[in-house]
Backbone as a chain_set.jsonl record, in Angstrom:
{"seq": "XXXXXXXXXXXXXXXXXXXXXXXXXXXXXXXXXXXXXXXXXXXXXXXXXXXXXXXXXXXXXXXXXXXXX", "coords": {"N": [[-12.983, 15.169, -4.359], [-9.577, 15.156, -5.021], [-6.757, 16.577, -3.431], [-3.779, 17.941, -4.65], [-0.51, 17.214, -3.59], [2.026, 19.413, -2.326], [5.142, 19.651, -4.131], [7.383, 19.282, -2.443], [6.505, 17.819, -0.331], [6.439, 14.829, 1.497], [5.236, 11.475, 0.879], [3.284, 8.804, 2.249], [4.201, 5.411, 2.05], [3.673, 1.88, 1.566], [5.22, -1.15, 2.274], [5.232, -4.384, 0.973], [5.51, -7.982, 1.051], [5.575, -11.009, -0.744], [4.605, -14.1, 0.54], [4.728, -16.437, -0.848], [6.231, -16.325, -3.336], [8.202, -14.464, -2.824], [8.332, -11.955, -3.971], [8.582, -8.406, -3.749], [6.742, -5.423, -3.089], [5.999, -1.979, -3.404], [3.59, 0.202, -2.28], [1.72, 3.101, -2.776], [0.268, 5.236, -0.226], [-2.248, 6.393, -0.909], [-3.324, 4.53, -2.63], [-3.684, 2.31, -0.998], [-5.641, 3.429, 0.64], [-7.734, 3.614, -1.244], [-8.147, 0.879, -1.821], [-9.164, 0.125, 0.643], [-11.624, 1.348, 0.821], [-15.079, 1.024, 1.406], [-14.805, -1.407, 2.611], [-15.167, -3.401, 5.528], [-13.129, -2.867, 7.685], [-11.135, -3.441, 10.596], [-9.841, -1.099, 13.055], [-6.57, -0.154, 12.19], [-6.235, -2.37, 10.571], [-5.198, -3.595, 7.423], [-6.165, -3.513, 3.936], [-6.376, -6.369, 1.718], [-3.631, -7.147, -0.425], [-2.723, -8.18, -3.568], [-0.179, -10.272, -4.922], [1.767, -9.17, -7.635], [3.041, -11.0, -9.26], [2.371, -13.782, -8.651], [-0.168, -13.731, -7.635], [-0.805, -14.358, -4.984], [-1.761, -13.583, -1.559], [-0.228, -10.782, -0.296], [2.083, -10.0, 2.367], [2.167, -7.471, 4.805], [4.983, -5.395, 5.46], [6.319, -2.926, 6.331], [5.952, 0.702, 6.78], [6.974, 3.656, 4.988], [8.301, 6.915, 4.187], [8.36, 8.837, 1.225], [9.17, 10.798, -1.683], [6.431, 11.847, -3.766], [5.427, 10.234, -6.855]], "CA": [[-11.923, 15.782, -5.134], [-8.273, 14.958, -4.389], [-5.83, 17.693, -3.463], [-2.412, 17.569, -5.004], [0.446, 17.565, -2.546], [3.155, 20.211, -2.8], [6.231, 18.758, -4.562], [8.367, 19.004, -1.4], [5.878, 17.042, 0.738], [6.627, 13.376, 1.357], [4.021, 10.667, 0.847], [3.439, 7.528, 2.944], [4.205, 4.217, 1.207], [3.573, 0.609, 2.288], [6.052, -2.205, 1.692], [4.65, -5.712, 1.112], [6.298, -9.095, 0.516], [4.786, -12.209, -1.011], [5.14, -15.266, 1.247], [4.819, -17.573, -1.77], [7.327, -16.225, -4.311], [9.227, -13.541, -2.343], [8.242, -10.657, -4.638], [8.303, -7.265, -2.888], [6.025, -4.365, -3.787], [5.798, -0.742, -2.662], [2.277, 0.718, -2.652], [1.472, 4.404, -2.154], [-0.815, 5.281, 0.746], [-3.547, 6.684, -1.496], [-3.831, 3.29, -3.218], [-4.174, 1.534, 0.148], [-6.913, 4.053, 1.012], [-8.731, 3.218, -2.25], [-8.444, -0.543, -1.592], [-9.906, -0.015, 1.899], [-12.966, 1.944, 0.714], [-16.208, 0.097, 1.345], [-14.515, -2.648, 3.335], [-15.419, -3.292, 6.962], [-11.854, -3.194, 8.316], [-10.932, -3.026, 11.987], [-8.794, -0.08, 13.153], [-5.221, -0.659, 11.997], [-6.223, -3.484, 9.624], [-4.964, -3.187, 6.042], [-6.847, -4.332, 2.941], [-5.518, -7.355, 1.06], [-2.896, -6.747, -1.623], [-2.329, -9.387, -4.304], [1.145, -10.282, -5.532], [1.682, -8.96, -9.076], [3.622, -12.129, -9.977], [1.696, -15.076, -8.485], [-1.524, -13.451, -7.17], [-1.003, -14.734, -3.576], [-1.946, -12.425, -0.686], [1.048, -10.289, 0.203], [2.177, -9.674, 3.784], [2.675, -6.13, 5.09], [6.271, -5.358, 6.154], [6.506, -1.653, 7.027], [5.665, 1.924, 6.03], [8.075, 4.62, 4.876], [7.919, 8.134, 3.48], [9.174, 9.135, 0.059], [8.56, 11.794, -2.547], [5.449, 11.279, -4.689], [5.938, 9.881, -8.196]], "C": [[-10.6, 15.655, -4.37], [-7.436, 16.217, -4.509], [-4.47, 17.172, -3.873], [-1.484, 18.042, -3.893], [1.515, 18.486, -3.133], [4.322, 19.286, -3.144], [7.241, 18.417, -3.477], [7.792, 18.173, -0.257], [6.05, 15.546, 0.463], [5.293, 12.654, 1.45], [4.294, 9.334, 1.557], [3.309, 6.374, 1.942], [4.16, 2.986, 2.113], [4.385, -0.44, 1.541], [5.407, -3.555, 2.003], [5.613, -6.746, 0.534], [5.393, -10.306, 0.352], [5.398, -13.408, -0.29], [5.341, -16.472, 0.325], [6.047, -17.491, -2.686], [8.427, -15.243, -3.912], [9.222, -12.174, -3.02], [7.937, -9.567, -3.618], [7.628, -6.183, -3.719], [5.863, -3.176, -2.856], [4.531, -0.09, -3.19], [2.071, 2.074, -1.986], [0.249, 4.386, -1.254], [-2.176, 5.544, 0.146], [-4.158, 5.452, -2.148], [-4.385, 2.384, -2.115], [-5.525, 2.082, 0.595], [-8.034, 3.653, 0.043], [-9.131, 1.746, -2.063], [-9.338, -0.737, -0.368], [-11.337, 0.518, 1.822], [-14.035, 0.864, 0.599], [-15.98, -1.225, 2.048], [-14.745, -2.4, 4.833], [-14.161, -3.724, 7.724], [-11.822, -2.694, 9.75], [-9.861, -1.935, 12.014], [-7.401, -0.704, 13.056], [-5.107, -1.809, 11.009], [-6.052, -2.947, 8.203], [-5.773, -4.061, 5.086], [-5.858, -5.319, 2.311], [-4.873, -6.786, -0.194], [-2.404, -8.019, -2.287], [-0.949, -9.212, -4.93], [0.999, -10.09, -7.053], [2.244, -10.134, -9.896], [2.795, -13.409, -9.875], [0.273, -14.958, -7.935], [-1.816, -13.928, -5.742], [-1.196, -13.459, -2.748], [-0.604, -12.03, -0.087], [0.953, -9.938, 1.679], [2.786, -8.283, 3.933], [3.99, -6.227, 5.854], [6.435, -4.078, 6.966], [6.051, -0.479, 6.153], [6.928, 2.789, 5.974], [7.549, 5.832, 4.125], [8.901, 8.381, 2.354], [8.47, 10.222, -0.732], [7.524, 11.129, -3.444], [6.097, 11.016, -6.042], [6.685, 10.995, -8.804]], "O": [[-10.526, 16.014, -3.194], [-7.407, 16.853, -5.563], [-4.069, 16.077, -3.478], [-1.654, 19.126, -3.335], [1.871, 18.356, -4.305], [4.479, 18.241, -2.513], [7.899, 17.38, -3.56], [8.509, 17.851, 0.69], [5.833, 15.071, -0.652], [4.338, 13.166, 2.034], [5.4, 8.8, 1.476], [2.414, 6.371, 1.096], [4.558, 3.043, 3.277], [4.252, -0.597, 0.327], [5.076, -3.84, 3.153], [6.42, -6.443, -0.344], [4.551, -10.589, 1.205], [6.577, -13.707, -0.481], [6.045, -17.417, 0.68], [6.809, -18.45, -2.803], [9.467, -15.18, -4.567], [10.035, -11.318, -2.672], [7.123, -9.774, -2.718], [7.906, -6.042, -4.91], [5.618, -3.343, -1.661], [4.399, 0.146, -4.391], [2.227, 2.196, -0.771], [-0.69, 3.623, -1.48], [-3.172, 4.994, 0.617], [-5.381, 5.335, -2.216], [-5.436, 1.765, -2.285], [-6.444, 1.32, 0.895], [-9.157, 3.384, 0.471], [-10.313, 1.408, -2.137], [-10.167, -1.647, -0.338], [-12.171, 0.179, 2.662], [-13.917, -0.075, -0.188], [-16.869, -2.075, 2.077], [-14.53, -1.291, 5.323], [-14.124, -4.796, 8.326], [-12.405, -1.661, 10.076], [-9.052, -1.85, 11.091], [-7.095, -1.668, 13.758], [-3.997, -2.193, 10.64], [-6.687, -1.962, 7.826], [-6.04, -5.223, 5.389], [-4.646, -5.115, 2.373], [-5.502, -6.031, -0.936], [-1.745, -8.843, -1.652], [-0.604, -8.131, -5.407], [0.193, -10.773, -7.685], [1.957, -10.251, -11.087], [2.538, -14.059, -10.888], [-0.418, -15.966, -7.784], [-2.973, -13.904, -5.324], [-0.831, -12.372, -3.196], [0.07, -12.841, 0.549], [-0.124, -9.619, 2.183], [3.778, -7.951, 3.284], [4.119, -7.03, 6.778], [6.667, -4.142, 8.173], [5.799, -0.636, 4.958], [7.825, 2.663, 6.809], [6.487, 5.781, 3.504], [10.105, 8.168, 2.496], [7.306, 10.53, -0.477], [7.702, 9.979, -3.847], [7.183, 11.519, -6.332], [7.18, 10.869, -9.924]]}, "num_chains": 1, "name": "protein.A"}
């Protein structure tokens, strides 16, 4: 069961960029956690994220905090 965050609490986001077409995408941390479930990732390793435009594997750029949706 997921807990809802208080409205004043910031959420971690991940910024990705596609090396093929240059598209950038911001993904909330809870989505990254869902993508990582059941995968045998090394500590600090992120799951693959596909570009919404060309479907190439996106490259991680950085994390930032922002208000939830």
